C-alpha positions as CSV (number, residue, x, y, z in Angstrom):
1,M,213.6,102.9,124.4
2,L,215.9,101.6,121.6
3,K,214.3,100.9,118.2
4,L,215.5,99.1,115.1
5,R,213.9,101.1,112.4
6,L,214.2,102.5,108.9
7,S,215.7,105.8,108.2
8,M,214.8,107.3,104.8
9,G,217.3,108.5,102.2
10,G,217.5,108.7,98.5
11,T,215.9,111.3,96.2
12,K,212.3,112.2,95.3
13,K,210.3,109.1,94.2
14,R,213.5,106.9,94.6
15,P,213.6,105.9,98.3
16,V,216.4,104.0,99.9
17,Y,216.3,103.1,103.6
18,K,219.0,102.6,106.2
19,I,218.3,100.1,109.0
20,V,219.4,101.8,112.1
21,V,219.2,101.5,115.9
22,A,218.0,104.8,117.5
23,D,216.3,106.1,120.5
24,S,212.6,106.2,119.9
25,R,212.5,109.9,120.8
26,F,214.7,110.9,117.9
27,S,213.2,111.8,114.6
28,R,212.9,109.3,111.8
29,D,215.8,110.6,109.7
30,G,217.6,112.2,112.6
31,R,220.3,111.1,115.0
32,F,220.9,107.3,115.3
33,I,223.3,105.2,117.3
34,E,224.5,102.7,114.6
35,K,223.7,101.8,111.0
36,L,222.9,98.1,110.7
37,G,222.0,97.7,107.1
38,F,220.0,99.0,104.2
39,F,216.7,98.3,102.3
40,N,216.0,99.3,98.7
41,P,212.3,98.7,97.9
42,L,212.8,99.5,94.2
43,I,214.8,96.3,93.6
44,P,212.7,93.1,92.9
45,K,212.2,90.9,95.9
46,D,214.2,88.0,94.5
47,K,217.5,90.0,94.2
48,K,220.1,89.9,97.0
49,E,220.9,93.5,96.5
50,R,217.5,94.5,97.9
51,V,218.5,94.1,101.6
52,G,221.9,94.2,103.3
53,I,222.1,93.3,106.9
54,E,224.8,93.0,109.6
55,A,223.3,90.0,111.4
56,E,225.7,89.9,114.3
57,R,225.2,93.5,115.2
58,I,221.4,93.2,114.9
59,K,221.5,90.2,117.3
60,Y,223.6,92.2,119.7
61,W,221.1,95.1,119.7
62,L,218.2,92.8,120.1
63,G,220.0,91.3,123.1
64,Q,220.3,94.8,124.5
65,G,216.6,95.2,124.4
66,A,216.1,97.1,121.1
67,Q,212.6,96.6,119.6
68,P,212.2,96.3,115.8
69,T,209.4,98.2,114.1
70,T,206.8,96.2,112.1
71,R,208.6,96.7,108.8
72,V,212.0,95.9,110.1
73,A,210.7,92.8,111.9
74,R,209.3,91.6,108.6
75,I,212.7,92.2,106.9
76,L,214.5,90.4,109.7
77,G,212.0,87.5,109.6
78,E,212.5,87.1,105.8
79,N,216.3,86.8,106.5
80,Q,215.7,84.3,109.3
81,I,217.3,86.5,112.0
82,I,214.1,86.5,114.1
83,P,210.9,84.5,113.8
84,M,208.6,85.9,111.2
85,P,206.0,88.2,112.8
86,Q,202.3,87.4,112.5
87,K,200.3,89.0,109.8
88,G,198.0,91.8,110.9
89,N,194.3,91.8,110.3
90,N,193.3,94.5,107.9
91,P,190.3,93.2,105.9
92,Q,189.9,96.5,104.0
93,K,193.5,96.8,102.9
94,A,192.6,96.3,99.2
95,V,189.8,98.9,99.2
96,P,190.8,102.5,98.4
97,K,190.4,104.8,101.4
98,K,187.8,107.0,99.8
99,D,185.7,103.9,99.0
100,R,186.0,102.7,102.6
101,K,184.3,105.8,103.9
102,K,181.4,105.3,101.4
103,E,181.0,101.7,102.4
104,D,180.9,102.6,106.1
105,K,178.2,105.2,105.5
106,L,176.2,102.7,103.4
107,E,176.4,100.0,106.1
108,T,175.4,102.4,108.9
109,S,172.4,103.7,106.9
110,K,171.3,100.1,106.0
111,D,171.6,99.1,109.6
112,A,169.7,102.1,110.8
113,G,167.0,101.4,108.1
114,K,166.6,97.8,109.2
115,K,166.4,98.7,112.8
116,S,163.7,101.4,112.2
117,E,161.7,99.1,109.8
118,A,161.5,96.1,112.2
119,P,159.5,97.8,115.0
120,N,157.1,99.3,112.4
121,E,156.4,95.9,110.9
122,E,155.7,94.4,114.4
123,K,153.3,97.2,115.1
124,K,151.5,96.6,111.8
125,V,151.2,92.9,112.5
126,E,149.8,93.6,116.0
127,A,147.4,96.1,114.6
128,H,146.2,93.7,112.0
129,K,145.7,90.9,114.6
130,E,143.6,93.3,116.7
131,D,141.5,94.3,113.7
132,K,140.7,90.6,113.0
133,K,139.4,90.1,116.6
């Protein structure tokens, strides 16, 4: 399957990406069929030099059945080459990963505590009713 994806270049802590069309079986930075543009995430979003795209070639490869990755689809959507993809649903995106694990453990322990308390309370209520009779 053909993919439109990013191929990483640049130096340590200074990434620059090429937008390429490649077979999905090839490695990320490995062999590709054609270079279609570039993406520099270090440049501010409002600058034109951040993204360079060959729109006609991208449209050609999309017509040939190439599928863009999520990031490339967003880049192409921002440049009005394809419709903007829908946003994903990740409600915990802003929470650091180590804190997500803690919250999951707390929620499961709270849920387990509530479930175990509820039957005990019912038993106490029933026992109290029987005592009154």
